[in-house]
N, C-alpha and C positions, 0 to 999 in steps of 0.2 A: 816745762809745761808746753803743751801743744798750743797752736794758734787759737783753736777754739776755746781752750781754757783761759788763755790770756784775754780774749775778747769778752768772755763771760765775766771775768773779774773786773775788767775795765768798765763794762756797761753797768755792773752792779755798783761800782764806786760812783759812776755818773748819776745813777738813780738816787743814791744816798745824798749826793751833793745837791741835786735838784730839790729833794724833799726839804733840805735845809733852807731853801729860798722862801719857804712858807713861814710867815712870821710866827714867833713863839707867843704863847699866852702866859704872861707873867702871873705869878701867884703872890699873894700878900703874906702867906704864912711861912714860906721857905724861899730861899734864893735860887730855886731851880724851877725853870718854866716848863710848861707843857709844850712839847715839840712833836712834829710829825716825822722827824728824821729817824727816830728809833724804829719806825715801821720799815724803813729801808734796811736797817740792820737785821730785822727779823726776816725780810725777804732774802737777804744774802744767805742766811742760814738755811732757810727752806729750799731755795732754788739751787744753791751751789753745794750744799753739804758742809761737813765740818772743816775740811781742808781748804777748799777754795773760798768758802764763806769767811773763814778766819783770815785768810790771806787778804781778801778784799777789805775787810774791816781794819786789819792791821795797816794796810797801805793807806787807807783813808785817814786813820789816826796819825800815821807818820806825816802825811801831808798837813794835817792840823798842827802837829808839833813843829813842823818846819815854818809855820807862820801863815799858811794859806787860810784866808778867812772863809772857810767852807762849813763851819758849824752854823746852826741856826742863829740868826742875828748878826752874821758876818764875823763871828769870833774865830780866833785861831791863835797859835803860838803856845809856848810851853806853859804860860800862865793858867790855861784852862785845865791843866793836869795837876794843879795844886789848888784850884778853886772849888766851889761848892758842887760842881758837876763832875769832878774827877772820878768819883766812885761809879757814876753811871757810865762814863767813857770806858773805864776798865771793865765794867759789866758787859758793855757792848762787845768787847774783844772775846769774851767767853760765850756770847749768845749763840753762834753757830754750833758750838760743841754741845751746849745745853739742849738746843733744838734737836740735834742728832740723837742724843741719849733719850730724851723724852719721846721723840717721834718713834723710835724703835720700841719703846715700852708701850706707847699709846696705840700703835698699829695692832697690837694683840688684843685690844679691847673689843668686846662683842658689839658695842653700839657707838654711834657718833658722839653722844653726850659724854660718855666716859673718855673718849679720845680728846674732846675739847677740854674737859676738866684736867686731864693730865698735862696737856699742852699749856694750860693756864699757869702751871707751876713755873713756866719760863718767866712770866711777869713777876711772880713773887721772888724768884732767884735774882733777877737783875735789879729789882727794886731794893732787895736786901743788900746787895753789893753797893748800890747807890746810897742807901741809908748809912752804911758803915762809913763810906767816904765822906758823906755830909757831916756825920757826927765827928769824925776825926778833924775835918777842916774847920768846922765852925765852933767846935767845943760843945755842941748840942748833945744832950744825953741821948744814948742810942735808942732808948724807948721812945722818946719824943720824935727822933728822926724817923724811926720806923712808922710810928703812928701818922706822922705828917705825910708819909708816902701813900697813905690810903687814898689821897686825892687823885693819884695817878691811875688807880686800878680800873675805873670805868673806861677811861679813854684808851688805856693800854689794852684792855680786853677787846675793845672794838678794833683797834689796830691789829691785834693778833688774829682775830677772826677774818678780817679783810686779807691779811697776809696769807692765811691758810687757803682761803677761797681763791685768791689770785694765783697762788702756787699751783693749786689743782687745775685751774683753767689753763695756765701757761704750759704745764707739763703734758697736757693733752696734745699740744701742738709741737712739742719738741721730741 
């Protein structure tokens, strides 16, 4: 990797870590809180593309696995990869690739609304991976796990829209 690439990856990891400093909103219905850190994961995919975006997320998750308390709430260590949020963390690793695939499909759409609807599939994909992990970890029926994830859709939709707009603004200057 070139110095520019390494710098972009490092800065993206820093953004993800900083977003983790914003306190989570705990939910009573499932043991997974609402966090802002997943917006940093989306930004990694939009700004860096599938390769560098995945590298930045993978390095971030490696730091978490090594015990650095950089997840929202100061969590870290291998335990988070077997807890209720494990599926979401795995989904984060695939987010840059999903963004790349959907973005290539969505760019061919004749209007912005169709573009946003296609990009919205990202939320559904990551939440589905998270639901599967939640179901496996907690013994919750998959149907209930998927339905409980509906609570994340409005906030994740806003985060996705902000990520898209920020990316468009940032790419004008790069």
